[in-house]
N, C-alpha and C positions, 0 to 999 in steps of 0.2 A: 476760054474762060474757065474751063474745067480744071480743078486743082488749085485755082487761085483762091486766096482768102479775101473775102470782101472787106473793103476798108470802111471805117466808120462814116467817112464823108460821102461815099459813093453809093450807099445802099440805104433803102428805107426800111423802117420797121414793118410796114405793110408787106413788102416783098419777102422779108425774112419769115414772117408769120405764115404767109401763103406757102412758101417753100417748105417750111417745117411741117405744116399741116398736110402737105402731100407726101412728104418723106416718111414720117412716123406719126400717124394720127393717134396711135395709142399713147404716145408719150407727150402729146401736145399739151394737155392740161397740166401735167407735171412740169413741163418747160415753162408755161406761163406762171405757175405758182413760184417756181424757183427764181425767175427773173423779176417778177413784178410785185409779189406780195410785200416785200420790204421797201419798194420804191414808190409805188402809187399810194398816196395818202388815202386811208379809208378802205383799202383793199381787204376783202374778207374771203377766207378759204373755208369751205365746208368739208369735213372729213367724216368717215364712218367712225362709229364709236369704238369698236374694239381694234380693228386693224389699222386705223388712222389713215386709210386710203383716201386720197383727194377725190371728192365727188363733184365739187363745183368751185368756181372762183367768181367773185363779184368785184368788178373794177370800176369805181366811179371816176369818170373823166368828163369834166365840164358839167352839163346839166343831165347827163346820161349815166346809167350804170350798165356796163356790159357784163352779161352773165353767160358763162360757159359751164354747162352741166353735163356730166357723164351720164348717159342713159343706158349704156351697155358696155361691153368690153372695149369696143373701138368706135362707138357712135356717140354723138354729142347732140345736145339741144342748145342752140345759141339764141340769145335774145338781147334786145336793147330796151332798157327801161328808162322812161323819162321821169325825172324827179323834180318836184317843186317843194322847196322847204323841207326836204327829207321824206316826202311822201311820194310813192310811186303812183303816177296818175295814168300811165299808159305803158303797156308792155308789147313790143313788136317782135315776133319770132323772125329770125333771119337765117338764111342758108349759111352753112359754115364758111364757105369760101368768101362770101360777101361780108360776113361777120369779121373774119380775120383781116380783110382789107380795111374795113371801116375802123376797127379797133386799132390797127397798126397806124393808120393816119392820125387818129386822135391821140394815141400814145406818143407818137413821134413829136407832135407839136407840144404836148405836155412835158415830155421828158427832156426835150432840148432846152427848156427854160431853166433847169437846175443842173448844177454840177453833179450832184448825186445821180440824177437821171442819165446824164451823158456817160458817167462812169459805168452805170448798169448796162447801157447800150453797148459800150465798148467791150465789157466782159462777155456779153451775150454773143457778140460777133466773133470772139476768140474761138478758134477751132477747138473742138473737144478731142481729148485723147481717148481712143477706143479701148 
């Protein structure tokens, strides 16, 4: 399987997130922002004031908001916030690996429903040129 490009139909978002999280954790937040900020309705990106470096992404999916916040150069704080009518009523911290799997499954279900979401998944699966 090494060297093969995964097809859109045979791989899950959760698997891709987990793999990218293991491969290059420092770029994980930037990857999520690049793929999802324009695709997930209501996604919010927090950036530093002067350098415009991404510090966090908030992704509303269903009744939850998944938050990934950069806490150091290559470390993250992940959480799932339960929302009711726009108000966060509970925040659960999650280990990064579990967060990526849960977020991936939720996003996969959400993005498969729209053509724009499917196009974003296809673009994300396309191999990058080094």
